[in-house]
VEXVONU-709643 format. One record per residue: residue number from 0; x, y, z of N, C-alpha, C in turn. Coordinates in pm, whole numbers. Example, Ala and Ser with C-alpha at 12.3 -4.5 7.8 and 13.67 -1.06 7.14 Angstrom:
BEGIN
(0 (1319 -569 780) (1230 -450 780) (1320 -330 780)),
(1 (1285 -225 708) (1367 -106 714) (1290 3 787)),
***
This chain:
BEGIN
(0 (-15112 -10615 13973) (-14980 -10628 13872) (-14999 -10713 13802)),
(1 (-15048 -10823 13863) (-15001 -10947 13798) (-15081 -10967 13647)),
(2 (-15207 -10886 13627) (-15326 -10871 13574) (-15224 -10823 13406)),
(3 (-15157 -10697 13487) (-15099 -10581 13358) (-14988 -10661 13345)),
(4 (-14927 -10770 13428) (-14797 -10843 13349) (-14809 -10988 13288)),
(5 (-14955 -11022 13326) (-14989 -11112 13169) (-15009 -11089 13105)),
(6 (-15124 -10968 13041) (-15119 -10893 12884) (-15049 -10818 12858)),
(7 (-14911 -10828 12925) (-14771 -10757 12856) (-14686 -10886 12736)),
(8 (-14690 -10990 12865) (-14668 -11101 12815) (-14756 -11161 12683)),
(9 (-14862 -11151 12715) (-14933 -11184 12613) (-14948 -11133 12461)),
(10 (-14946 -10990 12463) (-14913 -10924 12388) (-14787 -10948 12332)),
(11 (-14685 -10956 12365) (-14574 -10973 12349) (-14527 -11104 12241)),
(12 (-14587 -11198 12305) (-14596 -11331 12219) (-14712 -11351 12114)),
(13 (-14790 -11272 12095) (-14896 -11205 11985) (-14784 -11130 11876)),
(14 (-14668 -11024 11906) (-14635 -10984 11779) (-14519 -11079 11784)),
(15 (-14463 -11114 11876) (-14331 -11234 11848) (-14329 -11350 11710)),
(16 (-14483 -11389 11737) (-14526 -11513 11610) (-14599 -11415 11445)),
(17 (-14654 -11344 11492) (-14658 -11200 11363) (-14523 -11159 11327)),
(18 (-14443 -11104 11339) (-14301 -11124 11338) (-14232 -11253 11243)),
(19 (-14253 -11380 11312) (-14207 -11460 11293) (-14279 -11525 11175)),
(20 (-14404 -11494 11133) (-14484 -11536 11033) (-14463 -11470 10905)),
(21 (-14401 -11281 10939) (-14354 -11201 10850) (-14253 -11242 10748)),
(22 (-14158 -11361 10829) (-14034 -11359 10820) (-13994 -11509 10758)),
(23 (-14069 -11611 10804) (-14091 -11706 10712) (-14191 -11681 10596)),
(24 (-14297 -11657 10603) (-14387 -11670 10474) (-14428 -11559 10389)),
(25 (-14390 -11430 10432) (-14443 -11278 10355) (-14324 -11279 10309)),
(26 (-14212 -11272 10312) (-14075 -11194 10275) (-14025 -11264 10176)),
(27 (-14025 -11437 10199) (-13977 -11519 10081) (-14091 -11477 9971)),
(28 (-14261 -11513 9996) (-14333 -11428 9892) (-14282 -11332 9798)),
(29 (-14275 -11223 9844) (-14200 -11075 9813) (-14072 -11092 9741)),
(30 (-13978 -11143 9780) (-13855 -11187 9722) (-13849 -11251 9571)),
(31 (-13981 -11359 9583) (-14040 -11431 9455) (-14056 -11428 9360)),
(32 (-14203 -11290 9440) (-14256 -11178 9306) (-14161 -11105 9232)),
(33 (-14031 -11091 9359) (-13884 -10961 9233) (-13795 -11033 9126)),
(34 (-13810 -11204 9162) (-13734 -11267 9099) (-13821 -11286 8952)),
(35 (-13941 -11330 8954) (-14033 -11369 8878) (-13947 -11281 8712)),
(36 (-14019 -11169 8683) (-13973 -11089 8561) (-13814 -11182 8530)),
(37 (-13738 -11183 8591) (-13592 -11282 8513) (-13616 -11414 8509)),
(38 (-13718 -11517 8558) (-13756 -11652 8510) (-13853 -11620 8360)),
(39 (-13897 -11519 8392) (-13986 -11514 8224) (-13921 -11464 8140)),
(40 (-13799 -11393 8151) (-13670 -11335 8036) (-13651 -11500 7996)),
(41 (-13597 -11570 8108) (-13531 -11667 8036) (-13626 -11799 8005)),
(42 (-13730 -11754 7956) (-13788 -11828 7886) (-13798 -11845 7729)),
(43 (-13770 -11950 7682) (-13799 -11908 7519) (-13682 -12006 7455)),
(44 (-13660 -11989 7346) (-13595 -12088 7270) (-13438 -12084 7312)),
(45 (-13297 -12191 7246) (-13231 -12150 7310) (-13204 -12114 7143)),
(46 (-13048 -12002 7119) (-12983 -11934 7003) (-12854 -11948 7071)),
(47 (-12765 -12035 6980) (-12592 -11977 7010) (-12602 -11832 6946)),
(48 (-12501 -11781 7025) (-12407 -11683 6976) (-12329 -11659 7029)),
(49 (-12228 -11564 6991) (-12117 -11515 7036) (-12109 -11432 7149)),
(50 (-12024 -11492 7239) (-12005 -11460 7381) (-11862 -11373 7369)),
(51 (-11780 -11280 7253) (-11707 -11236 7230) (-11737 -11168 7069)),
(52 (-11622 -11081 7037) (-11621 -11014 6915) (-11533 -11152 6890)),
(53 (-11586 -11194 6742) (-11486 -11283 6619) (-11477 -11266 6537)),
(54 (-11297 -11263 6557) (-11269 -11189 6362) (-11285 -11292 6250)),
(55 (-11252 -11265 6173) (-11248 -11341 6008) (-11118 -11380 6042)),
(56 (-11212 -11515 5994) (-11058 -11632 6004) (-11003 -11760 6130)),
(57 (-11109 -11688 6246) (-11056 -11733 6346) (-11112 -11835 6378)),
(58 (-11053 -11980 6434) (-11128 -12110 6410) (-11217 -12094 6501)),
(59 (-11344 -12157 6525) (-11423 -12176 6666) (-11405 -12274 6753)),
(60 (-11364 -12234 6857) (-11426 -12289 6968) (-11558 -12298 7054)),
(61 (-11522 -12358 7188) (-11636 -12382 7296) (-11619 -12225 7374)),
(62 (-11514 -12159 7381) (-11475 -12042 7483) (-11550 -11937 7397)),
(63 (-11590 -11925 7273) (-11632 -11812 7204) (-11814 -11832 7195)),
(64 (-11850 -11921 7224) (-11993 -11946 7228) (-12100 -11930 7342)),
(65 (-12199 -11917 7314) (-12276 -11939 7458) (-12419 -11959 7433)),
(66 (-12513 -11966 7526) (-12656 -12022 7468) (-12780 -11890 7550)),
(67 (-12851 -11795 7485) (-12878 -11758 7532) (-13099 -11813 7488)),
(68 (-13087 -11722 7534) (-13295 -11795 7507) (-13355 -11673 7490)),
(69 (-13426 -11668 7355) (-13542 -11580 7278) (-13664 -11623 7206)),
(70 (-13756 -11529 7267) (-13860 -11546 7177) (-13855 -11652 7023)),
(71 (-13976 -11761 7010) (-13938 -11845 6900) (-13975 -11796 6811)),
(72 (-14053 -11642 6762) (-14061 -11579 6631) (-13869 -11474 6581)),
(73 (-13804 -11485 6746) (-13691 -11423 6690) (-13557 -11537 6669)),
(74 (-13617 -11631 6615) (-13432 -11729 6612) (-13489 -11700 6475)),
(75 (-13371 -11688 6424) (-13272 -11651 6280) (-13306 -11808 6250)),
(76 (-13371 -11779 6077) (-13360 -11971 6014) (-13229 -12041 5950)),
(77 (-13213 -12144 6030) (-13086 -12187 5988) (-12985 -12163 6142)),
(78 (-13057 -12125 6246) (-12948 -12079 6343) (-12967 -12201 6424)),
(79 (-12772 -12202 6495) (-12767 -12284 6604) (-12827 -12302 6720)),
(80 (-12867 -12452 6768) (-12973 -12461 6926) (-12873 -12456 7018)),
(81 (-12764 -12576 6971) (-12631 -12594 7063) (-12531 -12566 7053)),
(82 (-12417 -12563 7097) (-12299 -12527 7076) (-12252 -12674 7000)),
(83 (-12255 -12778 7047) (-12233 -12889 6980) (-12229 -12881 6768)),
(84 (-12356 -12838 6794) (-12355 -12849 6623) (-12274 -12711 6551)),
(85 (-12297 -12626 6660) (-12200 -12526 6534) (-12024 -12555 6546)),
(86 (-12008 -12609 6625) (-11846 -12667 6624) (-11875 -12750 6529)),
(87 (-11920 -12863 6525) (-11969 -12940 6442) (-12029 -12951 6252)),
(88 (-12011 -12765 6299) (-12030 -12703 6078) (-11997 -12731 5986)),
(89 (-11876 -12774 6012) (-11765 -12792 5928) (-11721 -12975 5907)),
(90 (-11856 -12997 5798) (-11828 -13178 5787) (-11812 -13277 5981)),
(91 (-11867 -13214 6069) (-11800 -13270 6191) (-11742 -13189 6268)),
(92 (-11623 -13074 6223) (-11535 -13019 6298) (-11570 -12912 6262)),
(93 (-11443 -12849 6362) (-11502 -12674 6405) (-11469 -12631 6277)),
(94 (-11599 -12480 6212) (-11553 -12432 6143) (-11457 -12338 6104)),
(95 (-11483 -12244 6050) (-11388 -12116 6040) (-11467 -12018 6000)),
(96 (-11438 -11841 6071) (-11575 -11761 6011) (-11486 -11738 5895)),
(97 (-11600 -11695 5842) (-11629 -11620 5704) (-11589 -11474 5710)),
(98 (-11658 -11442 5853) (-11746 -11305 5819) (-11744 -11246 5926)),
(99 (-11665 -11103 5982) (-11678 -11078 6154) (-11824 -11107 6220)),
(100 (-11818 -11151 6328) (-11899 -11130 6405) (-11887 -11095 6582)),
(101 (-12003 -11027 6596) (-12048 -10903 6673) (-12062 -11041 6809)),
(102 (-12001 -10959 6976) (-12045 -11018 7054) (-12168 -10963 7066)),
(103 (-12252 -11127 7147) (-12384 -11153 7104) (-12441 -11183 6972)),
(104 (-12393 -11194 6858) (-12437 -11210 6702) (-12514 -11320 6713)),
(105 (-12575 -11408 6676) (-12631 -11512 6668) (-12509 -11560 6537)),
(106 (-12484 -11715 6579) (-12400 -11768 6464) (-12525 -11838 6321)),
(107 (-12440 -11832 6230) (-12524 -11911 6098) (-12429 -11950 6026)),
(108 (-12532 -12046 5959) (-12422 -12160 5912) (-12379 -12090 5741)),
(109 (-12422 -11947 5728) (-12330 -11881 5618) (-12227 -11806 5636)),
(110 (-12212 -11786 5788) (-12093 -11688 5875) (-11995 -11848 5840)),
(111 (-11998 -11908 5799) (-11867 -12013 5884) (-11852 -12084 5752)),
(112 (-11716 -12158 5743) (-11688 -12208 5687) (-11737 -12332 5626)),
(113 (-11708 -12383 5492) (-11754 -12508 5511) (-11662 -12643 5457)),
(114 (-11625 -12711 5379) (-11568 -12831 5377) (-11443 -12752 5353)),
(115 (-11330 -12805 5460) (-11168 -12718 5446) (-11121 -12679 5559)),
(116 (-11243 -12611 5673) (-11216 -12571 5714) (-11058 -12455 5732)),
(117 (-11119 -12374 5654) (-11045 -12251 5625) (-11106 -12106 5568)),
(118 (-11057 -12001 5584) (-11187 -11899 5508) (-11164 -11921 5293)),
(119 (-11226 -11929 5234) (-11244 -11974 5167) (-11335 -11910 5054)),
(120 (-11302 -11850 4925) (-11358 -11745 4884) (-11441 -11809 4788)),
(121 (-11503 -11920 4771) (-11556 -12027 4710) (-11715 -12000 4811)),
(122 (-11679 -11929 4917) (-11834 -11941 5041) (-11873 -11771 5016)),
(123 (-11796 -11718 4953) (-11826 -11554 4941) (-11923 -11570 4822)),
(124 (-11950 -11675 4743) (-11969 -11617 4593) (-12136 -11683 4628)),
(125 (-12205 -11539 4602) (-12327 -11559 4540) (-12407 -11647 4469)),
(126 (-12524 -11652 4496) (-12586 -11769 4441) (-12604 -11791 4273)),
(127 (-12502 -11867 4223) (-12535 -11820 4042) (-12418 -11750 4028)),
(128 (-12347 -11723 4080) (-12204 -11642 4038) (-12093 -11709 3984)),
(129 (-12021 -11655 3992) (-11854 -11735 3956) (-11730 -11591 4016)),
(130 (-11637 -11702 4054) (-11498 -11603 4095) (-11424 -11595 3988)),
(131 (-11381 -11502 3940) (-11282 -11506 3772) (-11141 -11379 3854)),
(132 (-11084 -11414 3801) (-10914 -11393 3862) (-10865 -11307 3710)),
(133 (-10805 -11182 3764) (-10747 -11132 3614) (-10632 -11067 3672)),
(134 (-10541 -11045 3588) (-10425 -11030 3638) (-10378 -10886 3600)),
(135 (-10301 -10804 3699) (-10323 -10666 3730) (-10224 -10638 3794)),
(136 (-10194 -10477 3799) (-10072 -10429 3869) (-10124 -10299 3922)),
(137 (-9993 -10224 3983) (-9979 -10140 4039) (-10106 -9953 3981)),
(138 (-10107 -10047 3833) (-10181 -9881 3756) (-10327 -9961 3693)),
(139 (-10313 -10079 3674) (-10447 -10149 3617) (-10508 -10169 3751)),
(140 (-10453 -10213 3821) (-10570 -10271 4025) (-10576 -10091 4029)),
(141 (-10602 -10014 4020) (-10646 -9892 4098) (-10579 -9911 4146)),
(142 (-10395 -9920 4192) (-10338 -9867 4329) (-10301 -9923 4430)),
(143 (-10397 -10025 4435) (-10421 -10137 4511) (-10534 -10105 4650)),
(144 (-10585 -10027 4582) (-10673 -9921 4683) (-10789 -9998 4681)),
(145 (-10840 -10089 4549) (-10936 -10210 4557) (-10941 -10324 4705)),
(146 (-11030 -10348 4769) (-11036 -10384 4871) (-11141 -10460 4847)),
(147 (-11115 -10645 4902) (-11247 -10749 4895) (-11370 -10649 4959)),
(148 (-11450 -10657 4910) (-11637 -10621 4885) (-11650 -10458 4843)),
(149 (-11544 -10410 4773) (-11549 -10287 4685) (-11556 -10357 4608)),
(150 (-11680 -10263 4489) (-11705 -10322 4338) (-11652 -10171 4234)),
(151 (-11615 -10246 4115) (-11564 -10206 3969) (-11572 -10270 3884)),
(152 (-11571 -10152 3824) (-11567 -10184 3645) (-11444 -10226 3595)),
(153 (-11478 -10324 3479) (-11356 -10377 3355) (-11338 -10275 3269)),
(154 (-11261 -10290 3200) (-11213 -10178 3111) (-11069 -10283 3043)),
(155 (-11148 -10259 2904) (-11059 -10337 2820) (-10997 -10237 2693)),
(156 (-10835 -10224 2720) (-10821 -10162 2573) (-10720 -10243 2513)),
(157 (-10708 -10188 2345) (-10712 -10267 2249) (-10641 -10199 2112)),
(158 (-10528 -10244 2107) (-10431 -10163 1975) (-10540 -10221 1893)),
(159 (-10549 -10117 1774) (-10650 -10181 1682) (-10551 -10183 1545)),
(160 (-10450 -10139 1555) (-10302 -10101 1492) (-10178 -10133 1512)),
(161 (-10144 -10251 1610) (-9977 -10315 1658) (-9879 -10324 1575)),
(162 (-9890 -10297 1397) (-9771 -10327 1336) (-9787 -10198 1263)),
(163 (-9876 -10106 1272) (-9880 -9966 1168) (-9848 -9854 1271)),
(164 (-9751 -9787 1161) (-9725 -9645 1215) (-9769 -9567 1308)),
(165 (-9932 -9505 1239) (-10019 -9407 1369) (-10086 -9509 1399)),
(166 (-10076 -9513 1590) (-10176 -9629 1615) (-10317 -9574 1645)),
(167 (-10340 -9653 1661) (-10525 -9679 1705) (-10585 -9753 1813)),
(168 (-10598 -9695 1960) (-10662 -9747 2049) (-10812 -9722 2042)),
(169 (-10862 -9833 2111) (-10996 -9857 2124) (-11016 -9886 2274)),
(170 (-11122 -9865 2282) (-11175 -9916 2515) (-11270 -9960 2512)),
(171 (-11331 -10059 2560) (-11474 -10130 2600) (-11474 -10098 2732)),
(172 (-11563 -10111 2806) (-11589 -10165 2890) (-11676 -10287 2925)),
(173 (-11602 -10393 2929) (-11653 -10524 2944) (-11768 -10522 3047)),
(174 (-11783 -10558 3205) (-11822 -10547 3299) (-11805 -10434 3395)),
(175 (-11967 -10431 3437) (-11964 -10324 3585) (-12025 -10358 3700)),
(176 (-11983 -10301 3767) (-12080 -10294 3902) (-12029 -10461 3946)),
(177 (-11932 -10528 3978) (-11861 -10649 3948) (-11831 -10619 4141)),
(178 (-11797 -10697 4200) (-11811 -10706 4372) (-11670 -10803 4365)),
(179 (-11540 -10739 4448) (-11397 -10720 4478) (-11463 -10839 4602)),
(180 (-11386 -10946 4569) (-11362 -11140 4677) (-11198 -11136 4719)),
(181 (-11169 -11046 4619) (-11009 -11062 4672) (-10918 -11046 4618)),
(182 (-10800 -10968 4673) (-10671 -10899 4605) (-10554 -10996 4636)),
(183 (-10483 -11061 4541) (-10404 -11152 4565) (-10466 -11243 4655)),
(184 (-10370 -11304 4755) (-10444 -11399 4876) (-10559 -11315 4984)),
(185 (-10548 -11199 4965) (-10651 -11088 5085) (-10767 -11130 5039)),
(186 (-10826 -11260 5112) (-11007 -11218 5139) (-11080 -11216 5211)),
(187 (-11049 -11159 5259) (-11097 -11094 5459) (-11131 -10948 5395)),
(188 (-11256 -10974 5438) (-11364 -10829 5387) (-11288 -10745 5511)),
(189 (-11310 -10741 5621) (-11207 -10618 5689) (-11097 -10550 5679)),
(190 (-11028 -10614 5613) (-10902 -10560 5550) (-10896 -10414 5488)),
(191 (-10834 -10342 5554) (-10822 -10192 5522) (-10666 -10131 5518)),
(192 (-10579 -10251 5437) (-10437 -10218 5433) (-10438 -10272 5247)),
(193 (-10397 -10131 5219) (-10402 -10139 5014) (-10277 -10157 4987)),
(194 (-10238 -10249 4946) (-10060 -10356 4861) (-10102 -10333 4704)),
(195 (-9960 -10327 4688) (-9939 -10342 4523) (-10001 -10480 4485)),
(196 (-10131 -10428 4407) (-10196 -10655 4348) (-10116 -10675 4206)),
(197 (-10115 -10805 4266) (-10098 -10896 4106) (-10188 -11002 4076)),
(198 (-10279 -10993 4127) (-10407 -11043 4044) (-10567 -10970 4161)),
(199 (-10659 -11052 4130) (-10778 -10892 4159) (-10876 -11001 4068)),
(200 (-10959 -11068 4229) (-11089 -11188 4182) (-11196 -11130 4261)),
(201 (-11291 -11162 4106) (-11420 -11037 4126) (-11537 -11188 4068)),
(202 (-11606 -11122 4158) (-11774 -11165 4118) (-11834 -11098 4003)),
(203 (-11870 -11254 3914) (-11942 -11195 3802) (-12013 -11356 3735)),
(204 (-12160 -11286 3627) (-12258 -11440 3604) (-12100 -11516 3510)),
(205 (-12202 -11608 3475) (-12071 -11723 3335) (-12060 -11676 3246)),
(206 (-12149 -11595 3187) (-12110 -11536 3088) (-12067 -11350 3073)),
(207 (-12024 -11315 3172) (-11895 -11178 3223) (-11814 -11317 3196)),
(208 (-11772 -11389 3241) (-11666 -11455 3318) (-11598 -11525 3144)),
(209 (-11681 -11551 3047) (-11655 -11588 2912) (-11629 -11478 2853)),
(210 (-11676 -11342 2849) (-11638 -11267 2820) (-11459 -11217 2827)),
(211 (-11433 -11198 2995) (-11326 -11166 3041) (-11234 -11269 2979)),
(212 (-11310 -11371 2955) (-11126 -11449 2888) (-11159 -11449 2795)),
(213 (-11219 -11354 2701) (-11173 -11333 2549) (-11123 -11249 2554)),
(214 (-11158 -11096 2663) (-11067 -10993 2640) (-10974 -10974 2696)),
(215 (-10937 -11093 2778) (-10773 -11059 2852) (-10681 -11133 2731)),
(216 (-10738 -11148 2631) (-10667 -11185 2508) (-10607 -11078 2380)),
(217 (-10689 -11014 2378) (-10747 -10908 2292) (-10672 -10779 2335)),
(218 (-10654 -10817 2471) (-10574 -10605 2491) (-10531 -10584 2681)),
(219 (-10517 -10463 2735) (-10479 -10459 2867) (-10646 -10475 2936)),
(220 (-10657 -10543 3041) (-10766 -10529 3118) (-10716 -10426 3251)),
(221 (-10814 -10330 3262) (-10772 -10256 3439) (-10914 -10250 3490)),
(222 (-10886 -10240 3612) (-10966 -10211 3701) (-11010 -10040 3761)),
(223 (-11152 -10021 3718) (-11242 -9875 3777) (-11267 -9854 3907)),
(224 (-11262 -9839 4027) (-11334 -9841 4119) (-11405 -9737 4136)),
(225 (-11522 -9825 4187) (-11656 -9709 4238) (-11693 -9705 4345)),
(226 (-11753 -9557 4340) (-11777 -9487 4477) (-11878 -9601 4569)),
(227 (-11862 -9602 4694) (-11988 -9689 4775) (-12115 -9691 4741)),
(228 (-12182 -9797 4724) (-12336 -9804 4670) (-12360 -9743 4587)),
(229 (-12262 -9703 4532) (-12282 -9661 4343) (-12308 -9792 4308)),
(230 (-12420 -9821 4223) (-12510 -9973 4133) (-12519 -9905 4037)),
(231 (-12597 -9777 3990) (-12603 -9788 3847) (-12519 -9766 3717)),
(232 (-12557 -9843 3601) (-12536 -9879 3461) (-12472 -9778 3407)),
(233 (-12381 -9742 3377) (-12317 -9682 3254) (-12350 -9656 3125)),
(234 (-12361 -9602 3085) (-12393 -9573 2942) (-12264 -9547 2859)),
(235 (-12199 -9648 2859) (-12057 -9633 2774) (-12014 -9696 2650)),
(236 (-12037 -9610 2574) (-12026 -9688 2413) (-11870 -9708 2395)),
(237 (-11803 -9787 2295) (-11676 -9768 2278) (-11630 -9630 2271)),
(238 (-11523 -9681 2317) (-11422 -9529 2263) (-11335 -9486 2201)),
(239 (-11275 -9432 2123) (-11174 -9459 1965) (-11102 -9341 1989)),
(240 (-10984 -9351 1934) (-10880 -9294 1970) (-10903 -9140 1895)),
(241 (-10963 -9110 1778) (-11041 -9019 1652) (-11114 -8934 1779)),
(242 (-11201 -9027 1856) (-11287 -8966 1921) (-11274 -8913 2029)),
(243 (-11153 -8954 2141) (-11108 -8857 2201) (-10989 -8728 2163)),
(244 (-10923 -8801 2060) (-10843 -8646 1999) (-10991 -8489 1966)),
(245 (-11113 -8558 1956) (-11169 -8503 1871) (-11259 -8419 2004)),
(246 (-11241 -8458 2057) (-11287 -8369 2259) (-11424 -8473 2267)),
(247 (-11472 -8599 2215) (-11543 -8729 2266) (-11609 -8687 2109)),
(248 (-11648 -8670 2044) (-11754 -8633 1940) (-11701 -8752 1847)),
(249 (-11794 -8857 1811) (-11827 -8942 1724) (-11817 -8905 1626)),
(250 (-11670 -8966 1516) (-11682 -8949 1402) (-11752 -8971 1346)),
(251 (-11761 -8922 1185) (-11873 -8977 1082) (-11900 -9081 1014)),
(252 (-11712 -9162 994) (-11768 -9294 973) (-11776 -9440 1119)),
(253 (-11732 -9345 1228) (-11760 -9429 1429) (-11924 -9494 1380)),
(254 (-11891 -9546 1504) (-12061 -9590 1532) (-12040 -9468 1619)),
(255 (-12278 -9476 1666) (-12302 -9379 1736) (-12301 -9402 1889)),
(256 (-12370 -9316 2021) (-12410 -9430 2088) (-12503 -9459 2111)),
(257 (-12442 -9594 2165) (-12514 -9722 2244) (-12636 -9640 2281)),
(258 (-12760 -9815 2201) (-12952 -9750 2257) (-12938 -9764 2392)),
(259 (-13020 -9742 2415) (-13142 -9757 2598) (-13091 -9883 2595)),
(260 (-13036 -9915 2732) (-12985 -10022 2764) (-13144 -10090 2948)),
(261 (-13157 -10176 2938) (-13247 -10205 3034) (-13159 -10208 3191)),
(262 (-13198 -10197 3273) (-13123 -10166 3405) (-13086 -10302 3407)),
(263 (-12922 -10315 3497) (-12858 -10430 3507) (-12771 -10468 3393)),
(264 (-12829 -10455 3288) (-12782 -10548 3133) (-12635 -10479 3127)),
(265 (-12510 -10516 3093) (-12377 -10505 3076) (-12299 -10438 2939)),
(266 (-12268 -10383 2898) (-12201 -10340 2751) (-12116 -10470 2744)),
(267 (-12172 -10537 2604) (-12079 -10674 2612) (-11971 -10630 2454)),
(268 (-11812 -10639 2515) (-11727 -10624 2443) (-11706 -10699 2317)),
(269 (-11761 -10851 2319) (-11768 -10966 2265) (-11834 -10927 2121)),
(270 (-11961 -10837 2122) (-12054 -10839 2000) (-12021 -10727 1995)),
(271 (-11939 -10645 1969) (-11903 -10530 1935) (-11788 -10599 1820)),
(272 (-11711 -10677 1913) (-11549 -10702 1805) (-11648 -10796 1678)),
(273 (-11768 -10857 1723) (-11812 -10891 1614) (-11872 -10838 1542)),
(274 (-11917 -10737 1571) (-11970 -10605 1455) (-11852 -10584 1403)),
(275 (-11715 -10544 1445) (-11657 -10479 1364) (-11599 -10592 1271)),
(276 (-11576 -10716 1267) (-11530 -10817 1179) (-11652 -10834 1083)),
(277 (-11771 -10786 1101) (-11908 -10798 1008) (-11871 -10679 910)),
(278 (-11805 -10581 948) (-11861 -10392 943) (-11749 -10468 796)),
(279 (-11604 -10463 882) (-11498 -10486 822) (-11568 -10551 669)),
(280 (-11604 -10743 694) (-11641 -10766 606) (-11689 -10684 477)),
(281 (-11811 -10650 512) (-11937 -10581 438) (-11815 -10464 377)),
(282 (-11737 -10381 371) (-11698 -10282 326) (-11605 -10317 212)),
(283 (-11519 -10460 285) (-11470 -10549 143) (-11491 -10594 28)),
(284 (-11659 -10595 88) (-11734 -10749 -18) (-11813 -10604 -129)),
(285 (-11817 -10463 -93) (-11840 -10330 -133) (-11813 -10298 -199)),
(286 (-11683 -10307 -169) (-11566 -10237 -226) (-11550 -10322 -348)),
(287 (-11568 -10465 -339) (-11516 -10583 -486) (-11636 -10561 -556)),
(288 (-11767 -10506 -489) (-11875 -10497 -578) (-11889 -10371 -686)),
(289 (-11820 -10306 -608) (-11795 -10133 -655) (-11695 -10163 -794)),
(290 (-11612 -10217 -778) (-11444 -10231 -901) (-11554 -10251 -1030)),
(291 (-11484 -10150 -1102) (-11499 -10192 -1289) (-11469 -10360 -1290)),
(292 (-11555 -10368 -1373) (-11528 -10553 -1444) (-11414 -10533 -1562)),
(293 (-11351 -10591 -1535) (-11253 -10625 -1614) (-11296 -10649 -1790)),
(294 (-11201 -10563 -1846) (-11278 -10570 -2048) (-11222 -10689 -2054)),
(295 (-11305 -10726 -2166) (-11292 -10831 -2194) (-11246 -10777 -2371)),
(296 (-11134 -10882 -2426) (-11066 -10910 -2502) (-11167 -10891 -2638)),
(297 (-11147 -10782 -2765) (-11189 -10865 -2860) (-11180 -10930 -2929)),
(298 (-11292 -11021 -2984) (-11251 -11114 -3070) (-11227 -11108 -3147)),
(299 (-11111 -11210 -3168) (-11014 -11215 -3320) (-11075 -11272 -3481)),
(300 (-11060 -11204 -3560) (-11160 -11261 -3680) (-11053 -11356 -3714)),
***
């Protein structure tokens, strides 16, 4: 019996030592192996992202931001790597959000305000473009349905006979596919509340801003709202009152359809206006040349 008891005690001791080995060594190693993928995911470059959705016009603070680790090739160009950098993006001060930022979206300098810490239309103007403001009303401003981010055409209507008994009008398309930057003081691209406008600020080239400056003194400017995504340049020669009343057919004395234009070329009202002045000058000159010369008096003896 003593031998059996001793063997049983020895076996129990061996089993106890085995259980202790498993508890102290094997189980921690298995736990470490299970956590290893998490540590692999945490390896990477730091990237500042939004910790929640941030609206247009909100001023940044540390509670809106957090840092995540991403692969080096997934870091956007110009992205912030520390919260302090993002909070000092506006000349050392906290910037204002110019474009709505989604939760966990990377913060980029182009989405934040520059000097002044305020939502600025200037920050929305594309490279090489200008912001030009037109005076509009509820009718010429498409009933207030043009919102920041939409695209419009600008149409000029001139009265060619302001003092005549029979009125004669002509209409030009001055600029096509101009992006709306703001309506009155509303520059929020997420705005969805139409309002009766007094002014409209659009994005144009330097040349188009010159055209609009002259066109605004010649007649009434109005906006034509374009369909979302429509970027084609329509062939739109000037339309006169006689053309409209005759069903769109050009009169024999009028100008014919415009020739083909390259994509992106905008119809120039300035050139058309100069052409009319030149044409009228030629007509006057031709009439003077065709008039019979005055008869000379016969010499007296």
